[in-house]
C-alpha positions in Angstrom: -134.3 -297.5 175.7 -134.1 -296.1 179.4 -130.2 -296.1 179.2 -130.4 -294.5 175.6 -132.8 -291.6 177.0 -129.9 -291.0 180.0 -127.2 -290.8 177.5 -129.1 -288.4 175.2 -130.1 -286.5 178.7 -126.4 -286.2 179.2 -125.5 -285.0 176.3 -128.1 -282.3 175.9 -126.9 -281.0 179.2 -123.5 -281.4 177.8 -124.5 -279.4 175.2 -126.8 -276.4 176.7 -123.8 -276.4 179.6 -121.4 -275.7 176.5 -123.9 -273.1 174.7 -124.3 -271.6 178.1 -120.3 -271.2 178.6 -119.8 -269.7 174.9 -122.8 -267.4 175.7 -120.8 -266.3 178.7 -117.6 -266.1 177.2 -119.1 -263.7 175.0 -121.0 -261.8 177.3 -118.2 -261.4 179.7 -115.5 -260.5 176.9 -114.1 -257.3 177.3 -112.8 -255.6 174.4 -111.2 -252.6 176.2 -109.9 -254.7 178.7 -107.8 -257.0 176.2 -106.5 -253.5 174.7 -105.3 -252.2 177.7 -103.3 -255.8 178.5 -102.0 -256.1 175.2 -100.7 -252.4 175.5 -99.4 -252.8 179.0 -97.2 -256.5 178.4 -96.0 -254.5 174.9 -95.0 -251.6 176.9 -93.7 -253.1 179.7 -91.7 -256.1 178.3 -90.6 -254.4 174.6 -90.4 -250.9 175.5 -93.0 -250.6 172.3 -96.7 -248.4 172.0 -99.5 -250.7 170.9 -102.5 -248.9 170.1 -105.3 -250.8 169.2 -108.2 -248.1 167.9 -111.0 -250.4 167.0 -112.8 -252.3 169.6 -111.8 -256.1 169.4 -114.6 -258.3 168.2 -115.2 -262.2 169.1 -117.2 -264.6 167.1 -118.2 -268.1 168.3 -119.9 -269.6 165.2 -119.3 -271.7 163.0 -115.7 -271.0 164.4 -114.1 -269.1 167.1 -112.5 -265.9 166.0 -111.3 -262.5 167.0 -111.3 -259.4 164.8 -108.8 -256.5 165.6 -109.0 -253.1 163.8 -106.7 -249.9 163.0 -103.4 -251.2 164.9 -100.2 -249.8 165.1 -97.3 -250.9 166.8 -94.0 -248.5 167.5 -90.4 -248.7 167.0 -88.5 -249.8 170.3 -88.5 -246.8 172.8 -89.8 -244.5 170.2 -93.2 -243.4 169.1 -91.8 -243.9 164.9 -94.3 -246.4 163.5 -93.0 -249.8 163.2 -95.9 -251.7 162.0 -99.7 -250.8 161.0 -102.5 -252.7 160.3 -106.2 -251.6 158.9 -107.9 -255.0 159.9 -107.1 -258.5 160.8 -109.2 -261.9 161.8 -108.1 -265.1 162.9 -110.9 -268.0 163.5 -110.3 -271.5 164.9 -112.7 -274.4 164.3 -114.6 -274.9 167.1 -115.2 -278.6 167.5 -111.2 -279.9 167.5 -110.7 -277.6 170.4 -113.1 -280.3 172.6 -109.7 -282.4 171.8 -107.3 -280.2 172.8 -106.6 -279.7 168.8 -106.0 -275.9 167.2 -107.0 -275.9 163.5 -107.0 -272.4 162.5 -109.7 -271.9 160.0 -108.4 -268.4 158.3 -106.0 -265.9 158.9 -106.9 -262.5 156.8 -104.6 -259.2 157.1 -105.6 -256.3 155.2 -104.0 -253.2 154.8 -100.6 -254.3 156.8 -97.6 -251.6 156.3 -94.2 -252.5 158.1 -90.9 -250.7 157.9 -87.9 -253.1 158.4 -84.6 -251.3 159.1 -81.0 -252.8 159.1 -78.9 -250.6 161.1 -75.1 -249.7 160.0 -74.8 -252.5 163.1 -76.0 -254.9 161.0 -78.9 -255.3 163.5 -82.8 -255.3 162.6 -85.2 -253.0 164.3 -87.4 -256.1 165.0 -84.8 -258.0 166.5 -86.3 -257.7 170.0 -89.7 -259.0 168.9 -87.3 -262.4 167.8 -86.1 -262.7 171.6 -82.6 -261.4 170.2 -82.6 -258.4 172.6 -79.3 -258.2 174.9 -79.8 -259.7 178.3 -77.7 -258.4 181.7 -74.3 -260.1 181.9 -75.5 -262.5 184.9 -79.3 -263.7 185.3 -80.1 -266.2 187.9 -80.5 -269.9 186.7 -83.5 -270.4 185.2 -85.4 -273.7 186.5 -84.9 -276.6 183.7 -88.0 -276.4 181.3 -89.1 -279.0 179.4 -88.2 -279.1 175.4 -90.7 -277.1 173.5 -93.6 -278.9 171.8 -92.8 -279.6 168.1 -94.3 -277.0 166.0 -98.1 -277.8 164.3 -99.6 -275.7 161.8 -103.1 -276.5 160.1 -104.3 -273.4 158.4 -107.2 -273.8 156.4 -106.5 -270.6 154.2 -104.3 -267.5 154.4 -105.4 -264.0 153.0 -103.2 -261.1 153.1 -104.4 -258.1 150.8 -103.0 -254.6 150.1 -99.9 -255.2 152.5 -97.0 -252.7 152.0 -93.1 -253.5 153.6 -90.4 -250.5 153.2 -87.1 -252.1 153.5 -84.1 -249.2 154.5 -80.4 -250.4 154.5 -78.7 -247.6 156.5 -75.4 -248.6 155.8 -75.7 -248.5 152.3 -78.5 -246.0 152.1 -81.1 -247.6 149.6 -84.6 -247.9 150.2 -86.9 -250.4 148.7 -91.2 -250.5 148.6 -93.1 -253.5 148.4 -96.4 -252.7 148.0 -99.8 -254.3 147.0 -98.8 -257.1 148.3 -101.2 -260.0 148.2 -101.0 -263.4 149.4 -103.5 -266.5 148.9 -103.0 -270.0 150.0 -105.4 -273.0 150.2 -104.9 -275.4 153.2 -101.0 -275.0 154.9 -99.8 -277.8 157.2 -96.7 -278.3 158.9 -95.7 -280.7 161.2 -92.7 -280.4 163.2 -92.3 -283.8 164.8 -92.9 -285.6 161.5 -90.9 -282.6 159.5 -93.6 -282.5 156.9 -95.0 -279.3 154.9 -97.9 -278.9 152.5 -98.9 -276.3 151.1 -102.1 -275.8 148.5 -103.3 -272.9 146.2 -100.2 -271.0 147.0 -100.2 -267.4 145.2 -98.3 -264.6 145.7 -98.4 -261.1 144.1 -96.3 -258.0 144.7 -95.3 -254.5 143.8 -92.2 -252.5 144.4 -89.9 -249.7 143.9 -86.2 -249.5 144.2 -84.6 -246.1 143.4 -86.1 -245.3 139.9 -87.0 -248.8 138.9 -90.4 -250.2 139.6 -91.0 -254.2 139.8 -93.9 -256.9 139.9 -93.6 -260.1 141.3 -96.1 -263.0 140.5 -95.6 -266.9 142.2 -97.8 -269.7 141.9 -97.4 -272.9 143.5 -100.4 -275.2 142.9 -99.0 -277.9 145.4 -96.1 -278.7 147.3 -95.6 -281.3 149.5 -92.0 -281.9 151.5 -91.7 -285.0 154.1 -88.6 -287.1 155.0 -90.0 -290.2 152.7 -91.0 -287.9 149.5 -91.6 -284.6 148.3 -93.1 -283.5 145.5 -95.3 -280.5 143.4 -96.9 -279.5 140.5 -95.0 -276.9 138.2 -94.2 -273.8 140.3 -94.0 -270.5 138.2 -92.4 -267.0 139.1 -92.5 -263.9 136.9 -90.3 -260.6 137.4 -91.3 -257.7 135.9 -88.7 -254.8 136.0 -88.8 -251.2 134.5 -87.1 -248.0 134.5 -86.5 -245.0 132.5 -86.0 -246.7 128.9 -85.4 -250.3 130.1 -87.9 -253.2 130.8 -87.0 -256.8 132.2 -89.4 -259.9 131.9 -88.1 -262.9 133.8 -90.1 -266.2 133.8 -88.9 -268.8 135.4 -90.6 -272.5 135.8 -89.7 -275.6 138.1 -91.7 -278.7 136.9 -91.1 -282.2 138.0 -90.4 -281.7 141.8 -89.7 -284.6 143.7 -87.5 -285.9 146.2 -87.8 -285.6 150.4 -87.1 -283.3 152.8 -83.3 -283.3 152.8 -83.0 -283.5 148.8 -84.6 -282.7 145.8 -84.9 -283.4 142.5 -86.4 -281.0 139.8 -86.4 -282.6 136.4 -86.2 -279.0 134.6 -85.7 -275.7 135.5 -86.6 -273.4 132.6 -86.0 -269.7 132.6 -86.9 -267.2 129.9 -85.9 -263.8 129.1 -87.3 -260.6 127.2 -85.4 -257.5 128.0 -85.1 -254.4 126.1 -82.8 -250.9 127.0 -83.3 -248.1 124.4 -83.2 -249.7 121.1 -81.0 -253.2 122.1 -83.5 -256.3 123.1 -82.3 -259.4 124.5 -84.4 -262.4 124.1 -83.6 -265.8 125.3 -84.3 -269.2 127.5 -82.1 -271.2 129.5 -83.1 -274.7 131.0 -81.2 -277.5 133.1 -82.0 -280.4 135.4 -81.4 -279.4 139.2 -80.2 -280.9 142.2 -81.0 -279.3 145.8 -79.4 -281.0 149.2 -81.2 -278.8 151.8 -79.1 -280.6 154.5 -75.5 -280.0 152.9 -77.0 -276.6 151.7 -76.3 -277.0 147.9 -77.5 -276.6 144.4 -76.4 -278.3 141.1 -77.3 -277.7 137.5 -75.9 -280.5 135.8 -76.8 -279.7 132.1 -77.1 -275.9 131.5 -78.1 -275.2 128.4 -80.2 -272.1 126.2 -79.8 -269.4 123.6 -80.0 -265.9 123.4 -80.6 -263.4 120.9 -79.2 -259.7 121.1 -80.4 -257.4 118.3 -79.8 -253.9 118.1 -79.8 -251.3 115.2 -76.5 -249.9 116.4 -74.7 -252.9 116.0 -73.0 -253.7 112.8 -74.9 -256.7 111.8 -77.9 -256.0 113.9 -78.9 -259.3 115.6 -76.6 -261.7 117.4 -77.2 -265.3 118.5 -75.8 -266.3 121.7 -76.2 -270.1 122.5 -74.7 -271.3 125.8 -73.9 -274.5 127.3 -72.4 -275.3 130.9 -72.8 -276.1 134.3 -73.2 -274.6 138.1 -72.4 -275.9 141.2 -73.1 -273.8 144.3 -72.2 -274.6 148.1 -74.4 -272.3 150.0 -72.5 -273.4 153.4 -69.3 -273.1 152.4 -70.0 -269.7 150.1 -68.3 -271.1 147.1 -69.2 -272.0 143.5 -68.3 -273.2 140.1 -69.5 -272.6 136.9 -68.3 -273.6 133.7 -69.6 -272.0 130.3 -69.0 -272.2 126.9 -70.6 -270.1 123.8 -69.9 -270.3 120.3 -71.4 -267.1 117.7 -69.9 -265.9 114.6 -66.1 -267.2 114.0 -65.6 -266.9 117.9 -65.4 -270.0 120.5 -65.3 -268.7 124.1 -64.7 -271.0 127.2 -65.2 -269.7 130.9 -64.4 -271.3 134.1 -65.2 -269.6 137.2 -64.6 -270.8 141.0 -66.1 -268.6 143.8 -64.3 -269.2 147.2 -66.6 -266.6 149.2 -69.6 -265.2 148.2 -69.0 -261.5 150.3 -66.5 -260.2 150.0 -66.2 -261.7 146.8 -63.3 -264.3 146.0 -62.9 -265.3 142.5 -60.5 -267.5 140.6 -61.2 -267.9 136.6 -59.9 -269.0 133.2 -61.0 -267.6 129.9 -60.0 -269.0 126.8 -61.3 -267.1 123.2 -60.1 -268.5 120.0 -60.7 -265.4 118.1 -62.7 -262.1 118.8 -63.7 -259.0 116.8 -64.9 -256.8 119.9 -65.4 -254.0 117.3 -67.8 -255.7 115.3 -70.4 -255.9 117.8 -70.3 -252.2 119.1 -71.3 -249.3 116.9 -69.1 -247.5 115.1 -67.8 -243.9 116.9 -69.7 -241.5 115.7 -68.1 -238.3 114.1 -68.8 -236.1 116.9 -67.5 -238.4 119.4 -64.4 -238.9 117.3 -64.0 -235.2 117.3 -64.3 -235.0 120.9 -61.8 -237.7 121.1 -59.1 -236.1 119.3 -60.1 -232.4 120.9 -62.0 -230.9 118.7 -65.6 -231.5 120.7 -67.4 -228.8 122.9 -64.8 -227.1 125.0 -67.8 -226.4 127.9 -69.3 -230.4 127.8 -68.9 -231.7 131.0 -66.5 -234.8 131.0 -68.1 -238.2 132.2 -66.0 -239.2 135.1 -63.9 -241.9 135.5 -65.2 -244.8 138.5 -62.5 -247.5 139.9 -64.9 -248.0 142.7 -66.2 -251.4 141.7 -62.6 -252.6 142.0 -62.9 -252.2 145.6 -63.9 -255.1 147.7 -63.6 -258.0 145.3 -60.6 -260.4 145.2 -60.3 -261.8 141.8 -57.2 -263.6 140.3 -57.3 -265.5 136.7 -56.0 -266.2 133.5 -57.1 -264.8 130.1 -55.9 -266.5 126.9 -57.0 -265.3 123.4 -55.6 -266.4 120.0 -56.8 -263.3 118.0 -58.3 -260.0 119.4 -59.6 -256.9 117.8 -60.7 -253.9 120.2 -60.8 -250.3 119.7 -59.1 -250.8 116.4 -56.0 -252.5 117.5 -55.5 -255.9 116.4 -53.6 -258.5 118.7 -52.4 -262.2 118.5 -51.7 -264.7 121.1 -52.6 -262.7 123.9 -51.8 -264.1 127.5 -52.3 -262.4 131.1 -52.7 -263.1 134.4 -55.2 -260.8 136.1 -54.9 -260.1 140.0 -57.4 -257.7 141.5 -56.8 -257.1 145.3 -57.1 -254.0 147.7 -58.9 -251.8 144.8 -55.9 -252.7 142.9 -56.2 -254.3 139.2 -53.3 -255.6 137.5 -52.3 -257.4 134.2 -49.0 -258.9 134.4 -47.1 -260.6 132.7 -49.4 -258.9 130.0 -47.8 -260.5 126.3 -49.1 -260.4 123.1 -48.0 -260.0 119.3 -49.2 -257.4 117.1 -48.0 -255.4 114.0 -45.6 -258.2 113.2 -43.7 -257.8 116.6 -44.2 -258.5 119.9 -45.1 -257.0 123.1 -44.7 -257.7 127.1 -44.9 -255.6 130.4 -47.7 -255.2 132.5 -51.2 -252.5 133.1 -52.3 -251.5 136.5 -55.4 -249.7 137.6 -55.6 -248.8 141.1 -59.6 -247.3 142.7 -57.5 -245.8 145.5 -56.3 -242.7 144.0 -58.1 -243.2 140.3 -54.2 -244.3 139.0 -53.2 -246.0 135.9 -49.8 -247.1 135.0 -48.5 -249.0 131.9 -44.9 -250.8 131.5 -44.5 -252.0 128.0 -41.9 -253.6 125.6 -42.6 -253.7 121.8 -39.8 -255.3 119.9 -40.1 -255.3 115.8 -43.2 -253.5 115.8 -44.4 -252.1 112.4 -45.0 -248.2 114.1 -47.6 -246.8 111.1 -50.5 -249.3 111.3 -50.2 -249.6 115.1 -50.4 -245.7 115.3 -53.1 -245.8 112.9 -55.2 -248.1 114.5 -54.3 -247.0 118.3 -54.5 -242.6 117.6 -56.0 -242.7 114.0 -52.4 -240.4 112.7 -50.4 -241.1 109.9 -47.3 -239.8 111.3 -44.8 -242.2 111.3 -43.3 -245.4 109.5 -40.9 -248.0 110.2 -40.2 -250.9 112.1 -38.2 -251.3 115.7 -38.3 -250.9 119.1 -40.4 -249.0 121.4 -40.5 -248.7 125.5 -43.1 -246.9 127.4 -43.1 -247.0 131.3 -45.7 -244.2 132.2 -48.0 -243.2 134.8 -50.7 -241.2 135.7 -54.3 -240.0 137.6 -57.0 -238.4 137.7 -60.9 -238.4 137.5 -61.4 -237.9 133.9 -60.0 -239.2 130.7 -58.4 -235.4 130.2 -57.1 -235.0 134.0 -55.2 -238.2 133.2 -53.4 -236.6 130.2 -52.7 -233.4 131.8 -51.1 -235.5 134.7 -49.4 -238.2 132.3 -45.4 -239.1 133.9 -42.7 -241.6 133.2 -40.5 -242.2 130.1 -40.4 -243.5 126.5 -38.2 -244.6 123.5 -38.5 -245.1 120.1 -35.9 -247.1 117.9 -36.7 -247.3 114.1 -35.5 -248.8 111.3 -35.8 -247.8 107.3 -39.1 -245.8 107.7 -40.6 -241.9 107.0 -41.7 -238.8 108.5 -45.3 -238.6 107.0 -46.2 -235.3 106.0 -43.7 -233.6 104.6 -40.7 -233.9 101.9 -37.9 -232.7 103.4 -35.6 -233.3 100.0 -38.6 -231.5 98.2 -38.4 -228.7 100.0 -34.6 -227.7 100.5 -34.4 -228.3 96.8 -36.9 -225.4 96.7 -34.6 -223.4 99.2 -32.1 -223.1 96.5 -34.2 -220.2 94.6 -34.6 -218.8 98.1 -31.5 -218.2 99.6 -31.3 -214.5 98.9 -34.6 -214.1 100.8 -35.0 -213.4 104.7 -38.8 -214.6 104.9 -39.7 -218.1 106.6 -41.6 -220.6 104.8 -45.0 -222.4 106.3 -46.8 -225.1 105.0 -49.2 -227.7 106.6 -48.7 -231.5 106.4 -49.6 -233.3 103.1 -51.1 -236.7 102.6 -48.6 -238.5 100.6 -45.4 -236.2 101.2 -42.6 -238.1 103.7 -39.1 -238.0 104.0 -37.4 -241.4 104.3 -35.1 -242.3 106.7 -32.5 -245.4 107.4 -32.1 -245.1 111.0 -34.4 -242.9 113.7 -34.0 -243.1 117.7 -35.5 -240.8 120.2 -36.4 -240.7 123.8 -39.4 -239.1 125.9 -39.2 -237.4 129.1 -43.4 -237.0 130.4 -43.9 -235.0 133.4 -47.7 -233.0 133.9 -49.0 -234.4 130.5 -46.1 -232.9 128.5 -43.5 -234.9 126.7 -40.3 -233.4 126.1 -37.1 -234.7 123.8 -34.1 -233.2 122.9 -32.0 -236.3 121.4 -34.1 -236.9 118.4 -31.3 -238.5 116.0 -32.3 -239.6 112.1 -30.3 -240.3 109.6 -30.7 -241.1 105.8 -28.1 -241.2 102.7 -28.1 -237.4 102.2 -30.0 -236.2 105.3 -29.4 -235.8 109.0 -32.1 -234.7 111.5 -31.5 -233.5 115.3 -34.4 -232.2 117.4 -35.9 -230.8 120.6 -39.4 -229.7 121.9 -42.3 -230.4 123.4 -45.4 -232.8 123.0 -48.2 -231.3 124.9 -49.9 -234.2 125.1 -53.1 -232.8 127.5 -53.6 -230.4 125.2 -53.1 -232.4 122.1 -50.7 -230.4 120.4 -46.6 -229.9 119.9 -43.9 -227.0 119.4 -40.8 -229.4 118.2 -37.9 -227.6 116.5 -35.8 -230.1 114.0 -32.6 -229.7 112.2 -31.9 -230.8 108.9 -28.3 -231.3 108.1 -27.2 -232.0 104.2 -24.5 -234.5 104.4 -24.5 -235.9 101.1 -26.5 -236.0 97.6 -27.2 -238.7 95.4 -30.1 -240.0 93.5 -31.8 -241.9 95.7 -34.4 -240.8 98.4 -34.7 -237.6 96.4 -31.2 -236.2 97.2 -30.6 -235.1 93.4 -29.9 -231.5 93.0 -28.9 -230.7 96.6 -25.3 -230.5 96.1 -24.8 -226.4 96.6 -26.8 -227.2 100.2 -24.4 -229.6 101.3 -23.3 -228.9 104.8 -26.0 -226.5 105.5 -28.2 -227.0 108.6 -32.3 -226.1 107.7 -34.2 -225.6 110.9 -37.8 -227.3 110.8 -40.6 -225.9 113.5 -43.3 -228.4 113.6 -46.4 -226.9 115.7 -50.3 -227.2 116.0 -52.5 -229.5 117.1 -51.9 -232.9 116.3 -54.9 -233.1 113.7 -53.3 -230.1 111.3 -49.8 -230.1 112.2 -47.7 -227.5 110.3 -44.0 -227.2 109.4 -42.4 -224.1 109.2 -38.6 -223.5 107.3 -37.0 -221.0 109.0 -35.2 -219.6 106.3 -34.1 -216.3 108.0 -32.1 -218.5 110.6 -30.9 -220.8 108.0 -29.5 -217.8 105.8 -27.6 -216.5 108.5 -26.0 -219.6 109.5 -24.8 -219.6 106.0 -23.4 -216.3 105.8 -21.5 -217.5 108.9 -20.7 -220.3 107.2 -19.4 -218.6 103.9 -17.2 -216.1 106.2 -15.6 -219.1 108.4 -15.1 -220.8 104.7 -13.5 -217.3 103.6 -11.6 -217.4 106.5 -10.0 -220.7 106.3 -9.5 -220.2 102.5 -7.3 -217.3 103.6 -6.0 -218.9 106.1 -4.5 -221.3 104.0 -3.2 -219.2 101.2 -1.2 -217.7 104.1 0.3 -220.9 105.5 1.4 -221.3 101.8 3.0 -218.1 101.0 4.8 -218.6 104.5 5.8 -222.1 103.6 7.3 -220.9 100.2 9.1 -218.1 102.1 11.1 -220.4 104.2 12.0 -222.7 101.7 13.9 -219.6 100.0 15.2 -218.5 103.0 16.4 -222.0 103.7 17.7 -222.6 99.8 15.5 -225.2 99.5 
């Protein structure tokens, strides 16, 4: 009993001493001195101004804690605010301190505001606080130090409320603000020696704004344990909402069945749900796959991607489209590489794409795209009447034209192959399209580019250069039916026939109109067994017989259903400043020859061309009946006006003048012949023969 009494006295004495020590610590605690000392160290060592407006408060029971109010920290060597804090409190369990263990009972931060800046040089405005500031070139050798003790963290709870972080990138000029940040956790443990991490009841929420977009993020992780031997956790959920203008995106991601260890994790199921809306268009879908993560090797694999997406829009001809997808994805972050295999099928189309990324930034990409058949026009709304009119030059002349922006071509390096069995886009129908795509230095080239189209074939190249906003095209079309091609390409019914077309054109400009006006190069055309649409020269020439005595010209608009047949037509064009000039038109038919010269102003959408038709024979075919009286006569036909309403002017005055000259020449020849005959007779008489 005496021994117990002695022990009790000793324990009581220790407790009394502890209480006295705590009281003394509390009584001697000098908040002002703490404030001034912290501010002095920060200013001398980091050249930052630390201001603590409130009085630091110390608590001893039930835990040892310190609380701060209204704290600000400036940028380095500046008065600009870097971090501001409304209040903070840290509490540590008292009893574990007796055994040299630090157990944080709670960490609370309220009203935290921080501005993180990435400078044009790539450094951050907090680098000096992380020990990354530049050191003098020569420093004395530091004495050998013991390795740092492995980090150990044991926090009962973390609470962060009403925080705000502003991210500013001075190089890109972008600013993103995260506000209303809230973080709550249960117990958080980390042991650097054992390489273990355990987090309970993690809940993170934040709102933000980037340019005109507002977004919200929510993360929930009820339990997550990571260790070298075994890792696992409950279902992890992430929800992201983005809204701006007339668009809204809701993205939900969940991970379940997490297991493995600190070096590698296996996730039984990754499930992604998307609900997006832009104007009247909506996209809903889901995507899932097992996931394998190797932390040491920094690799990620989604071995079995599968899902489907529904696209709906009242502007689409079919209103709704279902898009199933399947494939796989592998990412190697250490090597900055990734491989994606993806396939989809919808309506009559089967599409397969393989992507091989060799570098993330700047992007280095190789790909293969295979499509059996695809009608792009089927999935886009038809062009409105106003848009069609504007495209043809009838739109609002005062409306500002949208600029052409090729800047997205700068930076990435892409090479790939495209193979399409059958394709329709913007009304043009193609078969067996094959091309190699090469993008480098801001220049995109499709070469070689080959395809079958309109009963013929085409081969050549197309290039677009973001430096200078230039475009060039070289194409050689062989055996092509020209009428359906022109109808689908430019919605013009001007010419029939089948033959060859060669094009070598280039242009540059910031708008489509500017491109048209800067067009330059050459083109040639060679057709057989066709027709010029809009005028029947045979009928027009027959009508001339009754007007030969007149002096006035006759003008008529192009008429649907009328045409002038030919057996052969050739022409070449020289294009400069958007104007195509031709002076070697040659058209042949059994009764007619046609030559001509003039200009086609592509930039202004109009033409001024003088064709000269000559009757060389008459016949029953191709409307030649009844042209005997005009044999040898040349009829000038001027084609002019905008492409949408061309007019044909028969210049009778010039024709009559030419006819009179022809008759004078014919009379001269007749008199000459008669004189020669008389001279021959006179000579015969003199010679007696």
